[in-house]
C-alpha positions, 0 to 999 in steps of 0.5 A: 774171887775165891773163898779161903778157910784159915786155921783160926776159923776165919773166912777171907776172900782171896783177890786176884793179885794186882801188880802195877803196869810193867811188873808181874806177880811173883808170889807172896811174902809175910812182912814184919806186921804178920801180913801177907803182901804181894811180890811184884817183879819187873822184867830186867832191862838190858842194862840191868842184865849187863850189871849182873854179868859184870858183878858176877864176873867180878865175884868169880874173879875175886874167888879165883884169885883167892883160890889160886892164892891159897893153892900157891900158899900150900905149894910154898909151905910144901916147898919150904918143908922140903928145903928144911928137910934138906937143911936138917938132913946132916943132923938127922943122918948124924942122929941115925948113925949115933943110934946105930953105933949105940945099938951095935955096941949094945949088941957086942956087949950082949954077945960078949956076956952070952959068950961068957955064960956059954963058956961057963956052962961048957966048963960045968958040963965037962967035969970028968967025974960026971962024964962017965955017968952021963953017957 
Protein backbone atom coordinates (compact mmCIF):
# COMPACT_ATOMS: atom_id res chain seq x y z
CA UNK A 1 0.00 0.00 0.00
CA UNK A 2 1.10 3.47 -0.81
CA UNK A 3 -0.06 6.84 0.55
CA UNK A 4 -0.94 9.42 -2.17
CA UNK A 5 -1.25 13.17 -1.53
CA UNK A 6 -3.96 14.87 -3.65
CA UNK A 7 -4.15 18.57 -4.58
CA UNK A 8 -7.12 19.17 -2.25
CA UNK A 9 -5.08 18.08 0.73
CA UNK A 10 -6.68 14.66 0.99
CA UNK A 11 -4.66 11.60 1.67
CA UNK A 12 -5.79 8.36 0.11
CA UNK A 13 -4.37 4.93 0.16
CA UNK A 14 -3.52 3.60 -3.28
CA UNK A 15 -4.21 -0.08 -3.51
CA UNK A 16 -2.46 -2.33 -5.97
CA UNK A 17 -4.72 -2.89 -8.97
CA UNK A 18 -6.61 -6.12 -8.99
CA UNK A 19 -7.95 -7.55 -12.20
CA UNK A 20 -9.93 -10.73 -12.80
CA UNK A 21 -8.14 -13.90 -13.84
CA UNK A 22 -7.11 -13.96 -17.51
CA UNK A 23 -6.76 -10.15 -17.68
CA UNK A 24 -3.93 -7.77 -16.90
CA UNK A 25 -3.74 -4.22 -15.56
CA UNK A 26 -3.54 -1.65 -18.34
CA UNK A 27 -4.06 1.69 -16.59
CA UNK A 28 -6.63 4.03 -15.13
CA UNK A 29 -9.49 5.97 -16.68
CA UNK A 30 -11.87 8.57 -15.25
CA UNK A 31 -15.54 7.77 -15.60
CA UNK A 32 -18.45 10.20 -15.91
CA UNK A 33 -18.81 10.39 -12.10
CA UNK A 34 -15.26 11.76 -11.84
CA UNK A 35 -13.91 8.58 -10.29
CA UNK A 36 -10.78 6.80 -11.36
CA UNK A 37 -11.41 3.26 -12.49
CA UNK A 38 -8.97 0.46 -13.29
CA UNK A 39 -8.71 -0.66 -16.90
CA UNK A 40 -8.13 -4.39 -17.31
CA UNK A 41 -7.47 -5.96 -20.70
CA UNK A 42 -7.47 -9.58 -21.69
CA UNK A 43 -5.07 -11.29 -24.02
CA UNK A 44 -6.59 -11.58 -27.48
CA UNK A 45 -7.44 -15.01 -28.74
CA UNK A 46 -6.48 -16.26 -32.21
CA UNK A 47 -10.03 -15.70 -33.45
CA UNK A 48 -9.97 -12.09 -32.25
CA UNK A 49 -6.68 -11.50 -34.05
CA UNK A 50 -8.11 -13.02 -37.23
CA UNK A 51 -11.11 -10.74 -36.98
CA UNK A 52 -8.85 -7.72 -36.58
CA UNK A 53 -6.87 -8.71 -39.69
CA UNK A 54 -10.06 -9.23 -41.69
CA UNK A 55 -11.43 -5.83 -40.62
CA UNK A 56 -8.07 -4.21 -41.38
CA UNK A 57 -7.99 -5.76 -44.85
CA UNK A 58 -11.56 -4.64 -45.53
CA UNK A 59 -10.84 -1.07 -44.44
CA UNK A 60 -7.62 -0.87 -46.43
CA UNK A 61 -9.44 -2.35 -49.45
CA UNK A 62 -12.16 0.31 -49.24
CA UNK A 63 -9.50 3.01 -48.91
CA UNK A 64 -7.62 1.68 -51.93
CA UNK A 65 -10.82 1.58 -53.98
CA UNK A 66 -11.57 5.15 -52.94
CA UNK A 67 -8.10 6.44 -53.81
CA UNK A 68 -8.06 4.63 -57.16
CA UNK A 69 -11.53 5.99 -57.94
CA UNK A 70 -10.37 9.52 -57.18
CA UNK A 71 -7.28 9.11 -59.36
CA UNK A 72 -9.44 7.80 -62.23
CA UNK A 73 -11.80 10.75 -61.78
CA UNK A 74 -8.86 13.18 -62.07
CA UNK A 75 -7.57 11.37 -65.18
CA UNK A 76 -11.01 11.51 -66.80
CA UNK A 77 -11.23 15.26 -66.09
CA UNK A 78 -7.78 15.80 -67.61
CA UNK A 79 -8.65 13.78 -70.70
CA UNK A 80 -11.99 15.56 -71.16
CA UNK A 81 -10.21 18.92 -70.91
CA UNK A 82 -7.78 17.78 -73.64
CA UNK A 83 -10.65 16.62 -75.86
CA UNK A 84 -12.51 19.90 -75.33
CA UNK A 85 -9.37 21.82 -76.20
CA UNK A 86 -9.12 19.90 -79.48
CA UNK A 87 -12.79 20.57 -80.21
CA UNK A 88 -12.39 24.28 -79.46
CA UNK A 89 -9.13 24.59 -81.43
CA UNK A 90 -10.68 25.82 -84.73
CA UNK A 91 -12.58 28.56 -82.90
CA UNK A 92 -9.45 29.60 -81.02
CA UNK A 93 -7.41 29.64 -84.24
CA UNK A 94 -10.09 31.76 -85.92
CA UNK A 95 -10.03 34.23 -83.02
CA UNK A 96 -6.22 34.41 -83.10
CA UNK A 97 -6.22 34.97 -86.88
CA UNK A 98 -8.83 37.73 -86.52
CA UNK A 99 -6.78 39.42 -83.81
CA UNK A 100 -3.63 39.23 -85.94
CA UNK A 101 -5.39 40.62 -89.01
CA UNK A 102 -6.92 43.44 -86.94
CA UNK A 103 -3.52 44.35 -85.52
CA UNK A 104 -2.00 44.20 -89.02
CA UNK A 105 -4.66 46.58 -90.33
CA UNK A 106 -4.05 48.96 -87.42
CA UNK A 107 -0.29 48.88 -88.04
CA UNK A 108 -0.86 49.61 -91.77
CA UNK A 109 -3.10 52.57 -90.86
CA UNK A 110 -0.52 53.90 -88.39
CA UNK A 111 2.24 53.42 -90.97
CA UNK A 112 0.19 55.32 -93.60
CA UNK A 113 -0.43 58.20 -91.14
CA UNK A 114 3.26 58.30 -90.27
CA UNK A 115 4.15 58.48 -93.96
CA UNK A 116 1.73 61.40 -94.42
CA UNK A 117 3.25 63.23 -91.44
CA UNK A 118 6.82 62.63 -92.68
CA UNK A 119 6.03 63.84 -96.22
CA UNK A 120 4.44 67.00 -94.79
CA UNK A 121 7.51 67.51 -92.60
CA UNK A 122 9.86 67.09 -95.59
CA UNK A 123 7.86 69.65 -97.60
CA UNK A 124 8.23 72.18 -94.81
CA UNK A 125 12.01 71.67 -94.62
CA UNK A 126 12.56 72.00 -98.39
CA UNK A 127 11.33 75.60 -98.66
CA UNK A 128 13.70 77.37 -101.13
CA UNK A 129 13.92 80.61 -99.19
CA UNK A 130 15.08 78.95 -96.01
CA UNK A 131 17.51 76.59 -97.70
CA UNK A 132 20.27 79.09 -97.99
CA UNK A 133 19.90 80.37 -94.46
CA UNK A 134 20.08 76.92 -92.89
CA UNK A 135 23.28 75.69 -94.35
